[in-house]
TILOVEX-605883 format. One line per field, with one value per residue: x, y, z of N, C-alpha, C in turn; chain; residue in three letters. Coordinates in steps of 0.02 Angstrom, whole numbers, plus 50000, padded with zeros to 5 digits. Last residue first. Example, Ala and Ser with C-alpha at 12.3 -4.5 7.8 and 13.67 -1.06 7.14 Angstrom:
<rs>
n_px <- 50642_50660
n_py <- 49888_49716
n_pz <- 50354_50390
ca_px <- 50684_50615
ca_py <- 49947_49775
ca_pz <- 50357_50390
c_px <- 50645_50660
c_py <- 50002_49835
c_pz <- 50394_50390
chain <- A_A
res <- SER_ALA
</rs>
This chain:
<rs>
n_px <- 54270_54246_54115_54050_53889_53871_53809_53861_53962_54061_53983_54037_54076_54184_54320_54406_54578_54672_54715_54676_54542_54493_54409_54305_54339_54409_54313_54291_54410_54388_54275_54326_54417_54331_54260_54366_54407_54273_54291_54315_54242_54344_54387_54261_54231_54334_54296_54166_54204_54279_54184_54011_53870_53770_53614_53463_53438_53578_53615_53579_53565_53488_53419_53529_53694_53759_53867_53878_53964_53995_53972_53856_53799_53692_53539_53506_53374_53225
n_py <- 47650_47482_47430_47419_47462_47560_47678_47709_47780_47681_47523_47370_47215_47189_47217_47346_47365_47512_47628_47743_47758_47587_47501_47455_47451_47335_47242_47258_47198_47068_47040_47041_46944_46831_46838_46816_46685_46578_46510_46411_46374_46398_46529_46601_46576_46650_46782_46789_46790_46913_47006_46994_47098_47144_47091_47127_47113_47141_47036_46935_46819_46770_46605_46495_46532_46638_46712_46826_46897_46968_46998_47093_47194_47330_47367_47517_47627_47656
n_pz <- 50469_50509_50607_50728_50664_50519_50404_50252_50188_50154_50121_50176_50199_50325_50322_50230_50216_50232_50188_50247_50196_50175_50049_49967_49836_49820_49794_49658_49609_49655_49578_49448_49455_49470_49351_49254_49283_49352_49518_49627_49743_49850_49828_49835_49971_50035_49995_50053_50186_50187_50155_50160_50146_50291_50342_50406_50546_50654_50800_50879_50740_50587_50563_50468_50436_50318_50218_50087_49948_49784_49661_49576_49436_49455_49365_49290_49351_49266
ca_px <- 54246_54299_54144_54107_53930_53859_53837_53818_53901_54071_54002_53993_54072_54118_54303_54360_54519_54646_54738_54739_54596_54494_54467_54298_54290_54450_54345_54245_54395_54448_54271_54269_54437_54384_54224_54320_54446_54313_54256_54357_54209_54305_54435_54297_54188_54332_54358_54174_54164_54310_54238_54075_53913_53804_53681_53502_53405_53521_53633_53626_53546_53539_53404_53472_53648_53728_53842_53877_53916_54006_53984_53904_53812_53757_53570_53521_53446_53260
ca_py <- 47696_47535_47434_47381_47453_47497_47671_47673_47822_47729_47586_47428_47259_47188_47149_47327_47339_47445_47572_47716_47808_47650_47514_47445_47506_47405_47248_47281_47268_47112_47039_47084_47014_46846_46844_46879_46742_46607_46534_46426_46367_46339_46477_46600_46550_46577_46752_46792_46731_46847_46994_46987_47045_47156_47093_47136_47068_47166_47081_46982_46841_46807_46677_46509_46478_46637_46649_46814_46849_46968_46927_47089_47125_47307_47340_47447_47613_47627
ca_pz <- 50414_50507_50542_50722_50722_50548_50475_50289_50206_50211_50095_50190_50139_50305_50311_50284_50190_50265_50145_50277_50178_50208_50080_50039_49861_49826_49859_49702_49594_49677_49654_49466_49444_49521_49417_49252_49296_49298_49461_49576_49685_49841_49829_49773_49919_50041_49971_49985_50164_50206_50101_50199_50118_50225_50358_50342_50500_50612_50740_50905_50807_50621_50568_50517_50442_50389_50235_50153_49980_49860_49675_49626_49465_49448_49430_49286_49332_49325
c_px <- 54305_54268_54190_54133_53994_53910_53822_53848_53854_54013_54012_54021_54019_54110_54228_54330_54469_54582_54717_54759_54663_54547_54471_54360_54285_54405_54382_54271_54347_54435_54325_54261_54386_54405_54275_54281_54405_54347_54304_54322_54256_54281_54400_54355_54221_54289_54365_54246_54167_54274_54276_54129_53975_53848_53720_53574_53451_53498_53575_53653_53600_53516_53461_53469_53590_53681_53823_53840_53922_53948_53998_53912_53866_53765_53642_53555_53461_53328
c_py <- 47745_47587_47493_47376_47410_47493_47600_47651_47778_47769_47639_47487_47316_47241_47148_47256_47314_47425_47512_47655_47788_47694_47588_47458_47505_47454_47307_47291_47299_47179_47083_47091_47062_46915_46863_46890_46808_46673_46559_46447_46376_46328_46408_46547_46551_46539_46675_46760_46728_46789_46933_46968_47046_47096_47104_47140_47068_47112_47105_47030_46886_46824_46712_46585_46495_46577_46642_46750_46854_46929_46921_47012_47127_47238_47309_47421_47538_47613
c_pz <- 50399_50454_50533_50644_50701_50610_50497_50356_50243_50231_50154_50157_50148_50258_50291_50270_50235_50232_50182_50235_50198_50178_50113_50076_49936_49849_49870_49776_49641_49668_49683_49543_49465_49515_49470_49319_49301_49311_49405_49514_49621_49776_49817_49772_49853_49986_49981_49960_50084_50175_50119_50152_50157_50207_50292_50356_50434_50566_50703_50847_50831_50690_50611_50516_50493_50386_50307_50167_50054_49885_49748_49641_49513_49477_49415_49348_49334_49300
chain <- A_A_A_A_A_A_A_A_A_A_A_A_A_A_A_A_A_A_A_A_A_A_A_A_A_A_A_A_A_A_A_A_A_A_A_A_A_A_A_A_A_A_A_A_A_A_A_A_A_A_A_A_A_A_A_A_A_A_A_A_A_A_A_A_A_A_A_A_A_A_A_A_A_A_A_A_A_A
res <- UNK_UNK_UNK_UNK_UNK_UNK_UNK_UNK_UNK_UNK_UNK_UNK_UNK_UNK_UNK_UNK_UNK_UNK_UNK_UNK_UNK_UNK_UNK_UNK_UNK_UNK_UNK_UNK_UNK_UNK_UNK_UNK_UNK_UNK_UNK_UNK_UNK_UNK_UNK_UNK_UNK_UNK_UNK_UNK_UNK_UNK_UNK_UNK_UNK_UNK_UNK_UNK_UNK_UNK_UNK_UNK_UNK_UNK_UNK_UNK_UNK_UNK_UNK_UNK_UNK_UNK_UNK_UNK_UNK_UNK_UNK_UNK_UNK_UNK_UNK_UNK_UNK_UNK
</rs>
């Protein structure tokens, strides 16, 4: 089995999600706020910034919802 990669991206939903899917991807906005509030070590911040680069469109726009381009989600820029 391949080793699992550590991710610090997060999503914050209170209660059961409604009007969406049960599995909701991590949210870069929520992650950014979480980093500001918790002020983690620099290596965590750098890891998150590096991971956020994966969610950039070919036009240089960062997607708010952390989806890989091969995952189809409504309202997500591809």
